[in-house]
MILUM-102928 format. One line per field, with one value per atom (N, C-alpha, C): y negated, x negated, z; residue in three letters; atom name. Coordinates in pm, 1 decimal. Atoms other than C-alpha are relative to their C-alpha. Layout:
BEGIN
north	c(Y:...)
east	c(X:...)
up	c(Z:...)
r	c(ALA:...)
a	c(CA:...)
***
This chain:
BEGIN
north	c(-135.3:-5078.3:17.2:-8.2:-5139.3:-24.1:23.8:-5275.7:113.8:-124.4:-4962.7:100.7:-88.3:-4751.8:-41.5:46.1:-4971.7:38.5:-25.1:-4924.6:152.3:-141.7:-4552.1:47.2:-27.9:-4542.9:-36.9:57.2:-4742.1:94.7:-98.6:-4483.5:133.3:-137.5:-4188.1:84.5:-85.6:-4072.2:-30.3:22.3:-4166.6:122.3:-117.6:-3808.2:36.9:-24.7:-3809.0:-98.1:112.3:-4110.1:68.5:-48.5:-4034.6:-42.8:33.6:-4014.4:7.6:-13.0:-3968.8:150.0:-137.3:-3639.8:7.4:-11.8:-3502.4:153.7:-138.9:-3187.1:4.2:-19.3:-3052.4:50.3:-41.8:-3009.5:-14.0:17.0:-2961.8:-89.6:93.9:-3142.3:-28.8:31.1:-3323.0:-104.4:95.4:-3506.7:-80.2:89.1:-3804.9:-57.0:50.2:-3895.0:-83.8:84.8:-4170.3:79.7:-78.9:-4058.4:-47.9:50.1:-4264.2:16.4:-16.7:-4177.6:-137.4:129.4:-4550.5:-64.3:55.1:-4623.3:71.6:-63.2:-4569.7:-50.1:46.0:-4773.7:-37.2:39.7:-4828.2:-77.6:76.6:-5070.8:88.3:-79.3:-4887.4:-73.9:61.9:-5010.2:103.0:-95.1:-4830.3:-82.4:68.7:-4952.2:-151.1:143.9:-5299.2:-58.5:46.9:-5340.5:42.9:-32.3:-5353.0:2.7:-12.8:-5232.2:79.1:-73.0:-5102.4:130.0:-122.1:-4735.6:64.3:-74.6:-4525.2:128.1:-120.1:-4230.6:105.3:-49.1:-3948.1:-27.8:26.8:-4012.8:142.2:-129.7:-3703.0:-30.5:10.2:-3678.4:146.9:-129.2:-3393.5:-14.5:6.9:-3308.1:22.3:-0.4:-3359.9:148.1:-130.9:-3027.1:-3.9:6.5:-3145.8:-107.2:104.2:-3339.4:-140.1:129.0:-3711.8:-20.5:16.9:-3762.2:-144.9:135.8:-4065.3:-11.7:30.0:-4233.3:-66.9:72.0:-4345.0:-35.0:34.8:-4516.7:120.1:-105.2:-4280.2:-4.4:11.8:-4423.5:9.0:-16.5:-4352.4:99.0:-97.6:-4174.7:94.5:-89.2:-3853.4:-1.6:4.2:-3845.2:134.8:-121.7:-3597.6:45.9:-49.3:-3373.3:2.2)
east	c(-46.3:-6668.7:132.3:-128.8:-6309.0:-10.9:23.0:-6418.7:-43.3:48.7:-6610.6:110.1:-107.9:-6301.4:89.0:-77.8:-6102.6:-51.0:72.4:-6363.3:13.7:-10.7:-6363.9:137.2:-140.9:-5986.6:28.8:-28.3:-5976.9:-67.5:64.5:-6222.0:44.0:-47.9:-6026.7:-88.2:106.9:-6309.7:15.8:-19.6:-6151.8:-25.4:24.7:-6160.7:-134.4:133.6:-6533.0:-73.9:45.4:-6578.8:-29.9:25.9:-6754.5:106.7:-97.1:-6505.9:148.9:-137.9:-6204.0:38.9:-41.6:-6014.6:119.9:-108.5:-5786.1:44.5:-58.3:-5561.5:124.4:-117.0:-5290.5:116.3:-122.0:-4939.1:126.4:-118.6:-4590.7:105.8:-82.8:-4419.7:-80.1:65.5:-4547.9:85.7:-73.0:-4395.7:-109.4:103.1:-4580.0:78.1:-54.4:-4514.7:-108.3:89.2:-4673.8:-49.9:62.4:-4910.6:70.5:-71.7:-4702.9:158.9:-151.1:-4330.7:71.4:-61.7:-4268.2:15.7:-8.1:-4314.8:110.9:-108.5:-3993.4:-7.3:11.1:-4075.9:-153.7:136.7:-4397.6:15.5:-8.5:-4477.5:-76.8:42.0:-4529.9:-7.7:14.2:-4662.2:10.5:-6.5:-4561.5:36.0:-4.4:-4601.4:5.3:10.4:-4692.1:107.9:-96.9:-4388.8:-17.0:12.3:-4398.2:132.8:-124.4:-4112.0:-22.1:4.5:-4052.0:87.4:-57.1:-3951.5:15.5:-15.0:-3812.2:-81.4:82.9:-4028.8:97.7:107.9:-4074.6:25.4:-10.1:-4141.4:-26.9:21.4:-4107.4:-25.2:33.7:-4285.2:10.0:-0.2:-4233.1:-15.8:25.5:-4323.8:138.5:-132.8:-4033.2:14.9:-9.4:-3887.2:-29.2:20.6:-3915.5:-111.4:101.8:-4206.8:54.1:-57.9:-4163.1:-48.4:30.5:-4152.3:-29.5:39.7:-4337.7:-7.8:7.4:-4331.5:-130.0:124.0:-4644.5:12.6:-9.7:-4691.8:-43.0:42.3:-4717.0:-153.1:146.6:-5064.7:-91.0:94.8:-5200.6:-106.3:104.2:-5525.8:13.1:-22.9:-5502.4:-116.1:108.0:-5705.9:-69.5:81.8:-5988.9:10.8:-15.3:-5958.1:-137.3)
up	c(-10.8:10131.1:-69.4:68.5:10019.1:-148.3:141.0:9699.2:-78.5:59.8:9625.1:-13.8:10.5:9697.2:-114.3:108.7:9462.4:-128.7:120.3:9193.3:-36.1:16.9:9243.3:-44.5:34.0:9228.1:-144.1:147.5:8896.9:-93.3:88.9:8752.7:22.0:-20.0:8869.4:80.1:-77.1:9105.2:150.8:-140.5:9441.8:87.5:-77.9:9560.0:29.7:-14.3:9536.4:93.7:-90.4:9765.4:130.5:-129.5:10094.9:108.1:-100.3:10385.5:-51.6:49.2:10158.4:-4.8:-0.4:10207.1:-103.2:93.4:9944.9:4.0:0.4:9919.2:-83.0:82.9:9699.0:79.0:-65.0:9814.3:-94.4:74.7:9678.2:77.8:-75.8:9969.9:139.0:-118.2:10279.6:74.8:-85.4:10577.2:84.7:-70.0:10721.4:126.7:-117.4:11084.8:67.0:-73.7:11294.4:122.8:-121.5:11576.8:128.4:-117.8:11825.8:-25.5:2.4:11903.6:4.1:-14.5:11962.9:-140.3:128.8:11592.1:-78.5:74.3:11399.7:-144.4:138.3:11080.0:-26.6:45.1:10884.3:-136.0:120.6:10607.5:-108.1:108.7:10276.5:-122.5:140.3:9932.7:-98.8:112.2:9629.2:-123.2:127.4:9275.5:10.7:-16.2:9394.1:87.5:-75.8:9608.2:149.2:-130.3:9985.6:70.2:-79.8:10202.9:129.3:-116.8:10547.4:-14.9:8.8:10570.2:136.9:-128.9:10856.3:-9.3:-5.7:10977.1:46.5:75.4:10912.7:-151.0:145.1:10540.1:-70.2:67.7:10315.9:-151.0:139.6:9978.3:-56.4:66.1:9729.6:-153.8:145.7:9373.7:-70.9:76.9:9127.2:-66.0:65.1:8997.7:-151.8:140.6:8632.4:-13.1:21.1:8484.7:-50.1:45.2:8416.8:-142.9:149.9:8034.2:-23.1:32.4:7916.7:-148.5:131.6:7580.5:-25.9:39.3:7403.3:-153.1:138.0:7065.3:-95.9:97.5:6762.9:-39.3:38.7:6676.8:110.8:-118.8:7019.4:-24.5:8.4:7032.8:110.2:-109.8:7228.2:94.8:-100.9:7551.4:1.0:-20.8:7602.9:149.2:-129.1:7895.3:79.9)
r	c(LYS:LYS:LYS:LEU:LEU:LEU:LEU:LEU:LEU:ALA:ALA:ALA:LEU:LEU:LEU:VAL:VAL:VAL:ALA:ALA:ALA:ARG:ARG:ARG:GLY:GLY:GLY:ALA:ALA:ALA:MET:MET:MET:GLY:GLY:GLY:LYS:LYS:LYS:LEU:LEU:LEU:GLY:GLY:GLY:GLN:GLN:GLN:ALA:ALA:ALA:PRO:PRO:PRO:GLY:GLY:GLY:VAL:VAL:VAL:ARG:ARG:ARG:HIS:HIS:HIS:PHE:PHE:PHE:ALA:ALA:ALA:PHE:PHE:PHE:THR:THR:THR:SER:SER:SER:ILE:ILE:ILE:THR:THR:THR:VAL:VAL:VAL:ARG:ARG:ARG:PRO:PRO:PRO:SER:SER:SER:SER:SER:SER:ARG:ARG:ARG:ALA:ALA:ALA:VAL:VAL:VAL:SER:SER:SER:ARG:ARG:ARG:VAL:VAL:VAL:LYS:LYS:LYS:VAL:VAL:VAL:ALA:ALA:ALA:THR:THR:THR:ASP:ASP:ASP:GLY:GLY:GLY:GLU:GLU:GLU:ILE:ILE:ILE:LYS:LYS:LYS:TRP:TRP:TRP:MET:MET:MET:ARG:ARG:ARG:THR:THR:THR:PRO:PRO:PRO:ILE:ILE:ILE:GLU:GLU:GLU:PHE:PHE:PHE:SER:SER:SER:VAL:VAL:VAL:ALA:ALA:ALA:PRO:PRO:PRO:LYS:LYS:LYS:PRO:PRO:PRO:LEU:LEU:LEU:LEU:LEU:LEU:LEU:LEU:LEU:LEU:LEU:LEU:LYS:LYS:LYS:PRO:PRO:PRO:ILE:ILE:ILE:ASP:ASP:ASP:ALA:ALA:ALA:VAL:VAL:VAL:PRO:PRO:PRO:GLU:GLU:GLU:GLU:GLU:GLU:ALA:ALA:ALA)
a	c(N:CA:C:N:CA:C:N:CA:C:N:CA:C:N:CA:C:N:CA:C:N:CA:C:N:CA:C:N:CA:C:N:CA:C:N:CA:C:N:CA:C:N:CA:C:N:CA:C:N:CA:C:N:CA:C:N:CA:C:N:CA:C:N:CA:C:N:CA:C:N:CA:C:N:CA:C:N:CA:C:N:CA:C:N:CA:C:N:CA:C:N:CA:C:N:CA:C:N:CA:C:N:CA:C:N:CA:C:N:CA:C:N:CA:C:N:CA:C:N:CA:C:N:CA:C:N:CA:C:N:CA:C:N:CA:C:N:CA:C:N:CA:C:N:CA:C:N:CA:C:N:CA:C:N:CA:C:N:CA:C:N:CA:C:N:CA:C:N:CA:C:N:CA:C:N:CA:C:N:CA:C:N:CA:C:N:CA:C:N:CA:C:N:CA:C:N:CA:C:N:CA:C:N:CA:C:N:CA:C:N:CA:C:N:CA:C:N:CA:C:N:CA:C:N:CA:C:N:CA:C:N:CA:C:N:CA:C:N:CA:C:N:CA:C:N:CA:C:N:CA:C:N:CA:C:N:CA:C:N:CA:C:N:CA:C:N:CA:C)
***
């Protein structure tokens, strides 16, 4: 089951997997269901660290500018 989710994620189709919920937001605060939990283990970009709760996520006010090779083929939408 987990392998199927990983495969869908790699193909950009994770949101279509059964049992996966998705929604759009500009900011979100994540709190644990138990007040006894003050830290959670979080994995981001392959690094694992402990973070204090609540954890707040938000969309950056400006887009992240990325560089690509000049000879790169444009992606189709």
